[in-house]
C-alpha positions as CSV (number, residue, x, y, z in Angstrom):
1,M,174.0,21.8,-119.5
2,N,174.2,25.3,-118.2
3,K,171.4,27.9,-118.6
4,E,172.7,29.2,-121.9
5,Q,173.1,25.7,-123.4
6,F,169.6,24.9,-122.2
7,A,168.1,27.9,-124.0
8,E,170.2,27.1,-127.1
9,A,169.1,23.5,-127.1
10,L,165.4,24.6,-127.0
11,F,166.0,27.2,-129.7
12,A,167.4,24.5,-131.9
13,R,164.0,22.7,-131.5
14,G,162.0,25.8,-132.3
15,I,161.3,27.0,-128.8
16,E,162.7,30.5,-128.0
17,L,162.7,31.5,-124.3
18,S,161.9,35.1,-123.4
19,E,163.9,36.8,-120.6
20,R,160.9,36.3,-118.3
21,Q,160.9,32.6,-119.0
22,R,164.6,32.3,-118.3
23,E,164.0,34.1,-115.0
24,Q,161.2,31.7,-114.2
25,F,163.4,28.6,-114.8
26,D,166.1,30.2,-112.6
27,G,163.6,30.9,-109.9
28,Y,162.2,27.4,-110.1
29,Y,165.6,25.9,-109.7
30,R,166.3,28.0,-106.6
31,L,163.0,27.1,-105.0
32,L,163.6,23.4,-105.8
33,V,166.9,23.4,-104.0
34,E,165.6,25.5,-101.1
35,W,162.6,23.3,-100.4
36,N,164.5,20.1,-101.1
37,E,166.3,20.7,-97.8
38,K,163.0,20.4,-96.0
39,M,161.4,17.6,-98.0
40,N,162.5,15.0,-100.5
41,L,161.7,16.5,-103.9
42,T,164.7,15.3,-106.0
43,A,168.0,13.5,-105.6
44,I,169.4,15.8,-108.4
45,T,170.3,19.2,-107.1
46,E,173.4,20.3,-109.1
47,E,172.3,23.2,-111.4
48,E,173.5,21.8,-114.7
49,Q,172.1,18.4,-114.0
50,V,168.7,19.8,-113.1
51,Y,168.6,21.8,-116.3
52,N,169.3,18.7,-118.3
53,K,167.7,15.8,-116.5
54,H,164.7,17.7,-115.2
55,F,164.0,20.9,-117.1
56,Y,165.0,19.8,-120.6
57,D,163.7,16.3,-120.2
58,S,160.3,17.6,-119.1
59,I,160.0,19.7,-122.3
60,T,161.0,16.9,-124.7
61,P,157.3,15.9,-125.4
62,A,156.9,19.3,-127.1
63,F,159.3,18.2,-129.8
64,Y,156.8,15.5,-130.9
65,F,153.4,16.9,-129.9
66,P,151.7,20.3,-130.6
67,F,151.3,21.8,-127.2
68,D,150.0,25.0,-128.8
69,Q,146.9,23.1,-129.8
70,V,145.8,21.9,-126.3
71,E,144.7,23.9,-123.3
72,K,143.6,21.6,-120.4
73,V,146.5,19.4,-119.3
74,A,146.8,17.1,-116.3
75,D,150.1,15.9,-114.8
76,I,149.6,12.7,-112.8
77,G,152.0,12.0,-110.0
78,G,153.5,15.4,-110.7
79,G,155.6,15.4,-107.4
80,A,158.2,18.2,-107.7
81,G,156.6,19.6,-110.8
82,F,158.1,17.4,-113.6
83,P,157.1,17.7,-116.4
84,S,154.3,20.1,-115.5
85,I,156.2,23.2,-114.4
86,P,158.7,23.4,-117.2
87,L,155.9,22.8,-119.7
88,K,153.8,25.5,-118.1
89,I,156.7,28.0,-118.2
90,V,157.3,27.3,-121.9
91,F,153.6,27.2,-122.8
92,P,152.0,29.8,-120.5
93,H,148.5,29.4,-122.1
94,L,148.1,25.9,-120.6
95,H,145.6,25.3,-117.8
96,M,147.7,22.8,-115.8
97,T,146.3,20.5,-113.1
98,I,148.9,18.6,-111.1
99,I,147.6,15.6,-109.1
100,D,149.8,13.9,-106.5
101,S,149.1,11.9,-103.3
102,L,151.6,13.9,-101.2
103,N,150.1,17.1,-99.9
104,K,153.5,18.6,-99.0
105,R,154.5,18.5,-102.6
106,M,151.3,20.3,-103.6
107,N,152.1,23.1,-101.1
108,F,155.5,23.4,-102.8
109,L,153.9,23.6,-106.2
110,Q,151.4,26.3,-105.1
111,H,154.4,28.3,-103.7
112,V,156.2,27.9,-107.0
113,A,153.1,29.1,-108.9
114,D,152.8,32.1,-106.6
115,E,156.5,33.0,-106.7
116,L,156.9,32.6,-110.5
117,G,153.5,34.2,-111.4
118,L,152.2,31.1,-113.1
119,E,148.4,31.5,-113.6
120,N,145.9,28.7,-114.2
121,L,148.1,26.2,-112.4
122,Y,146.1,23.9,-110.0
123,P,147.9,21.5,-107.6
124,V,145.4,18.9,-106.5
125,H,146.1,16.6,-103.5
126,G,144.8,13.0,-104.0
127,R,145.4,9.6,-105.6
128,A,144.9,9.2,-109.3
129,E,142.6,6.2,-108.7
130,D,140.2,8.4,-106.6
131,R,140.4,11.6,-108.7
132,G,140.0,9.6,-111.9
133,Q,136.5,8.7,-110.9
134,E,135.4,12.2,-110.0
135,P,133.3,14.0,-112.7
136,Q,135.3,17.2,-112.6
137,Y,138.5,15.3,-113.6
138,R,137.3,12.2,-115.4
139,Q,137.8,12.5,-119.2
140,A,138.1,16.2,-118.7
141,F,141.6,16.9,-120.2
142,D,142.9,17.5,-123.7
143,L,146.2,16.0,-122.7
144,V,147.5,13.9,-119.7
145,V,151.3,13.6,-119.0
146,A,153.2,11.5,-116.5
147,R,156.9,11.0,-116.0
148,A,158.3,7.7,-115.0
149,V,155.7,7.1,-112.3
150,A,155.1,3.4,-112.8
151,R,155.2,0.6,-115.4
152,L,153.2,1.5,-118.5
153,N,150.3,-0.9,-117.9
154,V,149.8,0.6,-114.4
155,L,150.5,4.1,-115.5
156,S,147.9,3.8,-118.3
157,E,145.2,3.0,-115.7
158,Y,146.3,6.0,-113.6
159,C,146.2,8.3,-116.6
160,L,143.9,7.4,-119.5
161,P,140.7,7.9,-117.4
162,F,141.6,11.6,-117.2
163,A,141.9,12.1,-121.0
164,R,138.8,13.0,-123.1
165,V,138.0,11.0,-126.1
166,G,140.0,12.5,-128.9
167,G,142.6,13.7,-126.4
168,H,146.0,12.2,-125.6
169,F,148.2,10.7,-122.9
170,I,152.0,11.1,-123.1
171,A,154.2,9.0,-120.9
172,L,157.8,10.1,-120.4
173,K,159.8,6.9,-119.9
174,G,163.4,5.7,-119.6
175,A,165.4,3.3,-121.7
176,D,164.2,0.1,-123.4
177,I,160.5,0.6,-123.6
178,S,159.6,-2.4,-125.8
179,P,158.9,-4.9,-122.9
180,E,156.7,-2.4,-121.2
181,L,154.8,-1.6,-124.4
182,N,154.1,-5.2,-125.1
183,E,153.0,-5.8,-121.5
184,A,150.7,-2.8,-121.6
185,K,148.9,-3.5,-124.9
186,K,145.8,-5.1,-123.3
187,A,145.6,-2.4,-120.6
188,I,145.8,0.5,-123.1
189,K,143.0,-1.1,-125.2
190,T,140.8,-1.9,-122.2
191,L,141.1,1.7,-121.0
192,G,140.1,3.3,-124.3
193,G,143.6,4.1,-125.5
194,K,145.6,3.5,-128.7
195,T,149.4,3.8,-129.0
196,K,150.0,6.4,-131.7
197,Q,153.8,6.9,-131.7
198,V,156.9,6.1,-129.7
199,E,159.9,8.4,-129.9
200,T,163.4,7.3,-128.7
201,F,166.2,9.8,-128.2
202,Q,169.3,10.4,-126.1
203,L,169.4,13.2,-123.5
204,M,172.2,15.6,-123.9
205,E,175.6,15.0,-122.3
206,D,175.3,11.2,-122.3
207,A,172.5,11.5,-119.6
208,G,170.8,8.4,-121.0
209,E,168.1,7.1,-123.4
210,R,164.6,8.4,-123.1
211,N,161.3,7.3,-124.7
212,I,158.1,9.3,-125.2
213,V,155.0,7.2,-125.7
214,I,152.1,9.1,-127.2
215,M,148.6,7.5,-126.9
216,E,145.3,8.7,-128.3
217,K,142.1,8.3,-126.3
218,V,139.8,6.6,-128.9
219,E,137.0,5.3,-126.6
220,N,135.5,6.1,-123.2
221,T,137.2,4.4,-120.3
222,P,134.8,1.8,-118.8
223,K,133.3,2.9,-115.5
224,G,135.2,0.4,-113.4
225,Y,138.5,2.0,-114.2
226,P,140.6,3.2,-112.5
227,R,140.0,0.6,-109.9
228,K,140.2,1.5,-106.2
229,A,143.4,2.9,-104.7
230,G,146.2,0.5,-104.6
231,T,144.7,-2.1,-106.9
232,P,146.3,-1.1,-110.2
233,A,149.8,-1.5,-108.7
234,K,148.9,-4.7,-106.9
235,K,147.0,-6.3,-109.8
236,P,148.1,-4.7,-113.0
237,L,146.1,-5.2,-116.2
238,I,148.0,-7.7,-118.3
C-alpha cells in the first residue's frame, strides 16, 4: 500500500486526508525509520508495509466507532505510537495520552509530536497497573485503545480502569478472537466492562485478519483493580 493507495483507502471509508495530514504521515514514517536504528520500535520498516500494517491498521477502529464524538483518549502500551499517532493525525481534536513502561519510547513520541506539530499529545512513562490507580488517569478517559499488547483478559485489566463510566475501550487484535473473548468474559464483567461489538475484517493486500473489540464501561472498576505491577500477566482473571 503506497501513500496514494493509503489515502484512497481511507477516502473510501469517509476519511479525507488534507495535504498537511499526508505530510504528517510522511514525516512520521521517516522519524520511525530514523529512530528505529537507535532503538527497537518496529520490525516493519518498508514504507508500503508500514502504511498498511501500522498506519492503516491503527485507523481501522474509526470505521466502527465515532471518534468525532470523543475527546480524551488513552493509548495503553502505545510503544512506537500505534494506534495513537495515526488516530491523532486523522482526528487532530483528540487529547491523546500515551502510556508505556519504556521511557525511551516516550522520548521518541514527544519528538514526533514536536516535529509534526501535534498538540494535546501527552506521552506518559509508567506501567498501566500503576497509572491506572492514580486519580488523574483512573476513569478519566472517554475512550481507551490498545493494540495487541496482551491477551484480552489481561489487556482488559490494563485498560478498563482508565475508561470513565459511559466511555469505551477498543482492543485492536489479530486473527481468531473467539477463544480470547470467551476467556475474558469474567475479567471484562469484573472490571466494569461489557462487550458491545466485535468487527472482523481483512487488512488490505492479504496482510491478515484483524479483529476490533469494542467494550462499553458500564460500571466503576472496583478499587482493587488494576492489581499491582506484574500480577495481571502472572495471574490473569479467568
